C-alpha positions in Angstrom: -21.7 8.7 15.4 -18.7 7.9 13.2 -15.3 9.0 14.6 -13.7 10.5 11.5 -10.8 11.9 13.7 -9.7 8.3 14.5 -9.7 7.4 10.8 -7.5 10.5 10.1 -5.1 9.5 12.9 -5.0 6.0 11.6 -4.1 7.3 8.1 -1.3 9.4 9.4 0.1 6.5 11.4 -0.1 4.2 8.3 1.8 6.8 6.2 4.5 7.1 8.9 5.0 3.4 9.1 5.2 3.0 5.4 7.7 5.9 5.2 9.8 4.2 7.9 9.7 1.0 5.8 10.9 2.9 2.7 13.6 4.7 4.7 14.9 1.4 6.0 15.0 0.0 2.4 16.8 3.2 1.3 19.4 2.8 4.0 20.5 -0.7 3.0 23.7 -1.0 1.1 22.4 -3.7 -1.3 20.8 -3.1 -4.7 17.2 -4.0 -4.3 14.8 -5.2 -7.0 11.7 -3.6 -5.5 9.2 -4.5 -8.1 9.7 -8.1 -7.2 9.1 -7.5 -3.5 5.5 -8.0 -2.4 6.0 -5.7 0.6 6.9 -2.9 -1.8 3.6 -3.2 -3.5 1.6 -3.4 -0.3 3.4 -0.3 1.2 3.0 1.6 -2.1 -0.7 0.9 -2.0 -1.0 2.1 1.5 1.1 5.2 0.7 -1.4 6.1 -2.1 -4.6 5.2 -0.2 -4.0 6.5 3.3 -3.5 10.3 2.4 -6.6 10.1 0.2 -8.6 8.6 3.1 -7.3 11.3 5.4 -8.6 14.0 3.1 -11.9 12.3 2.6 -12.6 12.0 6.3 -11.1 15.3 7.3 -13.3 17.1 4.7 -16.2 14.7 5.0 -18.8 17.5 4.5 -17.4 18.4 1.1 -18.8 17.6 -2.4 -19.1 14.3 -4.1 -15.9 15.0 -6.2 -13.7 13.9 -3.2 -15.8 10.8 -2.8 -15.4 9.9 -6.4 -11.7 10.5 -6.3 -11.5 8.3 -3.2 -13.3 5.5 -5.1 -10.7 5.7 -7.9 -7.9 5.6 -5.4 -9.6 2.6 -3.7 -9.6 0.7 -7.0 -5.9 1.5 -7.5 -5.2 0.4 -3.9 -6.7 -3.1 -4.7 -4.9 -3.3 -8.0 -1.6 -2.7 -6.2 -2.5 -5.3 -3.5 -3.3 -7.8 -6.3 0.1 -7.1 -7.9 1.8 -7.7 -4.6 0.0 -11.0 -4.1 0.8 -12.0 -7.7 4.5 -11.2 -7.1 4.4 -13.2 -3.9 2.7 -16.2 -5.6 5.2 -16.2 -8.5 8.1 -16.3 -6.0 6.6 -19.2 -4.1 6.0 -21.1 -7.4 9.6 -20.5 -8.5 10.9 -21.9 -5.2 8.7 -25.0 -5.6 9.9 -25.5 -9.1 13.5 -25.1 -7.9 13.0 -27.7 -5.1 11.5 -30.2 -7.6 14.7 -29.9 -9.7 16.8 -31.0 -6.8 
């Protein structure tokens, strides 16, 4: 038996942690360039994916429309994770090039 209640609880906890992360970013006094922060993209992906997963497993006896919607959100999730990894790699490469200059 699959415990869909635990998946729902996990989704709620993920959203709470991501909202806490964004709240901490909001509370800082500095101006942030979020689109160049890999954690922003990872958290945005979770913020999009987790509520959809909650709905899918809370209403698991529903029609296939919700499953198709979840599949689309899953693709968007991995696209955002890829953007976050790309941003992180670009930052690392920039640091390596800067070190080579000096």
